[in-house]
C-alpha positions in Angstrom: 76.3 5.4 152.7 73.0 4.1 151.4 72.8 5.6 147.9 69.1 4.6 147.5 66.2 6.9 147.7 62.5 6.4 146.9 61.0 8.8 144.4 57.5 9.3 143.1 56.2 8.7 139.6 53.6 11.0 138.1 50.9 8.4 138.9 51.8 8.5 142.6 53.6 5.1 142.6 57.1 5.0 144.2 60.3 3.7 142.7 63.8 3.2 144.0 66.5 5.5 142.6 70.2 4.8 143.2 72.6 7.6 142.8 75.0 7.3 139.9 77.7 9.3 141.6 78.5 8.5 145.2 81.6 10.6 145.8 81.8 14.3 146.6 82.2 16.4 143.5 85.8 17.3 142.9 86.4 21.0 142.6 88.2 22.6 139.7 91.9 23.1 140.1 92.9 26.4 141.6 93.2 29.3 139.3 90.9 30.9 136.8 90.2 30.6 133.0 90.9 33.1 130.4 89.6 32.1 127.0 86.0 33.2 127.8 84.3 35.6 130.2 81.8 33.8 132.3 79.3 35.7 134.4 77.1 33.7 136.7 73.9 35.5 137.6 73.6 34.8 141.4 70.5 34.0 143.6 69.8 35.5 147.0 69.3 33.5 150.1 66.0 34.4 152.0 66.0 34.9 155.7 63.2 32.6 156.8 62.7 34.4 160.1 63.3 37.9 158.9 59.8 38.9 157.9 56.2 38.0 158.7 55.2 39.0 155.2 57.8 37.5 152.8 55.8 38.5 149.7 55.5 42.2 150.3 58.5 42.6 152.7 61.1 40.1 151.7 64.1 39.5 154.0 67.6 38.5 152.7 70.0 36.5 154.8 73.1 38.5 153.9 75.9 36.1 155.2 75.1 33.1 153.1 74.1 35.4 150.1 77.6 36.9 150.2 79.3 33.6 150.9 77.8 32.2 147.7 79.3 35.0 145.7 82.7 34.3 147.2 82.2 30.7 146.2 81.6 31.8 142.6 84.6 34.0 142.5 86.7 31.3 144.0 85.9 29.2 140.9 87.0 31.9 138.6 83.4 33.0 137.8 82.3 36.6 137.4 79.1 37.6 139.2 76.2 39.3 137.6 74.4 40.9 140.5 70.8 41.9 141.2 69.6 40.2 138.0 66.6 38.0 137.1 68.2 35.1 139.0 68.1 37.2 142.1 64.4 37.5 141.6 64.8 41.1 140.4 61.3 42.4 139.7 59.8 39.1 141.1 60.4 39.6 144.8 63.6 41.7 144.8 62.7 45.4 144.5 65.0 48.3 143.8 65.5 49.2 147.5 66.7 45.7 148.3 68.7 45.6 145.1 70.6 48.7 146.1 71.8 47.1 149.3 72.6 43.8 147.5 74.7 45.7 144.9 76.5 47.7 147.6 77.3 44.7 149.7 78.4 42.6 146.7 80.7 45.3 145.3 82.4 45.6 148.6 82.9 41.8 148.8 84.1 41.7 145.2 86.8 44.3 145.9 88.0 42.3 148.9 89.0 39.4 146.7 89.5 41.0 143.3 86.3 39.4 141.9 84.7 40.7 138.7 81.2 42.0 139.1 78.6 43.7 137.0 75.2 44.8 138.3 71.7 45.3 136.9 70.4 48.9 136.4 66.9 49.2 135.2 63.6 51.0 135.8 61.9 48.5 138.2 61.0 51.3 140.7 58.8 52.9 138.0 55.5 51.0 137.7 54.8 50.0 134.1 51.9 51.9 132.5 51.0 53.3 129.1 50.7 56.7 130.9 54.4 56.7 131.8 56.4 58.9 129.6 59.7 58.3 127.8 61.2 61.0 130.0 60.0 59.1 133.1 61.8 56.0 131.8 64.9 57.9 131.1 64.9 59.5 134.6 64.4 56.0 136.2 67.3 54.6 134.2 69.5 57.5 135.1 68.8 57.0 138.8 69.8 53.4 138.7 72.7 53.7 136.4 74.1 56.5 138.6 73.7 54.3 141.7 75.4 51.2 140.2 78.3 53.3 138.8 78.6 55.1 142.2 78.8 51.8 144.0 81.8 50.9 141.9 80.2 48.3 139.6 80.0 47.8 135.9 76.5 48.3 134.6 74.2 45.8 133.0 71.5 47.9 131.4 68.5 45.8 132.0 65.4 45.6 129.8 62.7 47.9 131.0 59.1 46.8 131.6 58.1 50.5 131.9 59.6 51.2 128.4 57.9 48.1 126.9 54.6 49.4 128.3 54.8 53.0 127.0 56.8 52.8 123.8 54.8 53.1 120.7 57.6 52.5 118.1 61.1 51.3 117.6 62.1 55.0 117.5 61.1 55.3 121.2 63.6 52.6 122.1 66.3 54.2 120.1 65.6 57.6 121.8 65.7 56.2 125.3 68.9 54.1 124.8 70.6 57.0 123.0 70.0 59.2 126.0 71.2 56.7 128.5 74.2 55.4 126.6 75.5 58.9 125.9 75.8 59.4 129.6 77.4 56.2 131.0 80.9 56.6 132.4 82.2 53.2 131.1 81.0 50.6 128.6 77.9 48.7 129.7 76.4 45.3 129.0 73.0 45.5 127.3 70.3 43.1 128.3 67.8 41.6 126.0 65.5 39.3 127.9 62.9 37.3 125.9 59.3 37.2 126.8 59.6 33.6 128.0 61.6 35.0 130.9 59.4 38.0 131.4 56.0 38.2 129.5 56.0 42.0 130.3 58.8 42.4 127.8 56.9 41.1 124.8 57.6 43.3 121.7 60.8 44.7 123.1 62.7 47.0 120.7 59.4 47.9 119.1 58.7 44.6 117.3 57.3 41.2 118.2 59.1 39.8 115.2 62.6 38.9 116.5 64.4 39.7 113.2 62.9 43.2 113.1 63.6 43.6 116.8 67.2 42.5 116.3 67.7 45.2 113.6 66.7 47.9 116.0 69.0 46.6 118.7 71.9 46.3 116.3 71.3 49.9 115.2 71.6 51.0 118.8 74.7 49.0 119.3 76.5 50.2 116.2 75.6 53.8 117.1 77.1 53.5 120.6 79.7 50.8 120.1 82.2 52.7 122.3 79.7 52.7 125.2 78.8 49.0 125.0 81.0 46.1 126.2 78.6 43.5 125.1 75.0 42.3 125.0 73.4 39.5 127.0 70.9 37.7 124.7 68.3 35.5 126.3 66.0 34.3 123.6 66.7 30.5 123.9 67.3 30.4 120.1 70.9 29.5 119.2 70.5 30.4 115.5 69.2 33.9 116.4 72.1 34.4 118.7 74.7 33.3 116.1 73.1 35.6 113.5 73.3 38.6 115.8 76.8 37.7 117.0 78.1 37.9 113.5 76.7 41.4 113.0 78.2 42.9 116.2 81.0 45.5 116.1 84.4 43.9 116.7 84.7 45.4 120.2 81.3 44.2 121.4 80.9 40.8 123.0 78.0 38.5 122.7 77.1 37.2 126.2 75.0 34.2 125.7 72.0 34.0 128.0 70.8 30.8 126.3 70.4 28.3 129.1 69.6 25.5 126.6 72.4 25.8 124.0 75.3 27.3 126.0 77.8 24.5 125.2 77.9 25.0 121.5 77.5 28.8 121.6 80.4 29.3 124.0 82.6 26.9 122.0 81.7 28.9 118.9 82.7 28.3 115.3 85.3 29.6 112.8 83.5 33.0 112.8 83.4 33.6 116.5 82.0 32.5 119.9 79.9 33.8 122.7 81.0 34.6 126.2 78.4 33.9 128.9 76.1 35.5 131.3 73.9 32.7 132.5 71.5 31.8 135.4 72.3 28.1 135.0 75.9 28.8 136.0 74.6 29.4 139.6 73.5 25.8 139.6 76.4 24.1 137.8 79.3 26.4 138.7 82.0 23.8 139.5 81.2 21.8 136.3 81.2 25.0 134.2 84.5 26.3 135.7 86.2 23.0 135.1 84.9 22.9 131.5 86.3 26.4 130.9 89.7 25.3 132.1 89.5 22.4 129.6 88.6 24.9 126.9 91.6 27.0 127.8 93.8 23.9 127.3 92.2 23.1 124.0 90.6 19.9 125.3 87.3 20.3 123.5 86.1 16.7 124.2 86.4 17.2 128.0 84.8 20.7 127.7 81.8 19.3 125.7 81.4 16.2 127.9 81.2 18.2 131.2 78.8 20.8 129.9 76.7 18.5 127.7 76.0 16.4 130.8 74.4 19.5 132.4 72.1 20.3 129.5 69.2 18.0 130.5 69.3 19.5 134.0 69.3 23.1 132.5 66.4 22.3 130.2 64.5 20.9 133.1 65.2 23.9 135.4 64.2 26.3 132.7 61.2 24.5 131.4 57.9 26.5 131.0 57.0 28.7 132.7 60.6 29.7 132.2 60.5 32.6 134.7 60.0 30.0 137.5 63.6 28.7 136.9 64.8 30.6 140.0 63.0 28.0 142.2 65.2 25.2 140.7 68.4 27.2 141.1 67.7 27.8 144.8 66.6 24.2 145.4 69.9 22.9 144.0 71.8 25.4 146.2 69.9 23.9 149.2 70.7 20.3 148.2 74.4 21.3 147.9 74.6 22.9 151.3 75.0 26.5 150.3 72.0 27.5 152.5 70.4 25.7 155.4 66.8 25.8 154.2 64.6 25.8 151.0 62.8 29.1 151.4 62.8 32.0 148.9 61.8 35.6 149.0 58.2 36.2 147.8 57.4 32.6 148.6 58.7 31.5 145.2 59.7 28.0 146.5 56.1 27.0 145.8 56.5 27.7 142.0 57.4 24.1 141.2 56.0 20.7 142.0 57.4 17.8 144.0 57.6 15.9 140.7 59.7 18.8 139.3 62.1 18.6 142.2 62.3 14.8 142.0 63.4 15.0 138.3 65.8 17.8 139.2 67.4 15.7 141.8 67.9 12.8 139.4 69.3 15.1 136.6 71.6 16.9 139.1 73.0 13.5 140.0 73.4 12.4 136.4 75.1 15.8 135.6 77.5 15.2 138.5 76.7 18.6 140.1 75.7 17.3 143.5 78.7 18.5 145.5 78.0 16.1 148.4 75.6 13.2 147.4 75.1 12.1 151.0 74.0 15.6 152.0 71.8 15.8 149.0 69.9 12.6 149.9 69.6 13.8 153.5 68.1 17.1 152.3 65.9 15.5 149.7 64.1 13.1 152.1 62.3 15.7 154.2 60.9 17.2 150.9 59.6 13.8 150.0 58.2 13.2 153.5 56.1 16.4 153.2 54.7 15.1 149.9 53.8 11.8 151.5 56.5 9.8 149.8 57.6 7.0 152.2 61.2 6.2 152.4 62.9 2.8 152.8 62.9 2.9 156.6 59.1 3.2 156.6 58.6 0.5 154.0 60.6 -2.3 155.6 
């Protein structure tokens, strides 16, 4: 196979790039891992012919969407369903999320896969005129649906609550009402404003230390109803500080797509489990690294995950909420879907230069499962951008 592809510089000039890995990526050995819990938030595959208005009426291609979840379970991953990575609130509305959750829970049960699903308030339009009781009713509706479907609940951060709350006490009131009703422990969800600007000032404070105090009060008051908290602030020191203040029975699920290697490894005072969007893109490397961690082979664990960090930082670069585009692009390169289209037309959120760098970093991270296929699928993207390949230059 020809391992050479021509890629563009920022000034429009073209340079040859030769893949550093030419063989298909070896899959982790069969079996799961046990020293950490690792949820991969999973993307959805759009149906390119399913709607004439993909922004307002998105269509999901259910077969490859479910196949990808089976792929994650086969690697030992747990699935975090209908979350931000699935474009929840950014293309995936609550009606579509309900069907996604129902289908995924059924598939999870068929293979004994672990699943938790997002319950929020996204069917309630954010407004300062929305009342706290409206927010509570919206949460109750979604929590009831997720529990009724047979899934663990991830209690998602609420845009509506952020819009109408006037104090930290409002957050405590709402979470007290919801957590007192859940039938089994939930995973709380703190998503920083870099992932969703509508969540600025969550927990009643823009200062993260003050916000953390409120969140910790809620957790300690309802420790029996909380399995863990997913923290997505992209600040490893804030996560470590909060992790050390959690009740013994409450897990820290890192949502830090920049610093996951060290946070998951932990220190002599504890470690983080994981609930990460980047795991959708690097699932085989992550699963293999967790197996190394189980065996106490820290050097191999660090090497495999550290190689993926430049890729993760690129995919999650500002504007961070556009990271879903990179996740889906890599799924396309790796053959998990036949096209590069997204619900709500989100494939347009990144530039050809972004995709070019992603391609290089994916190769260097050794997460291209089939390099020959990746090159074959990269070339049409470059052709559309006017980047001539070798055949046209000779």
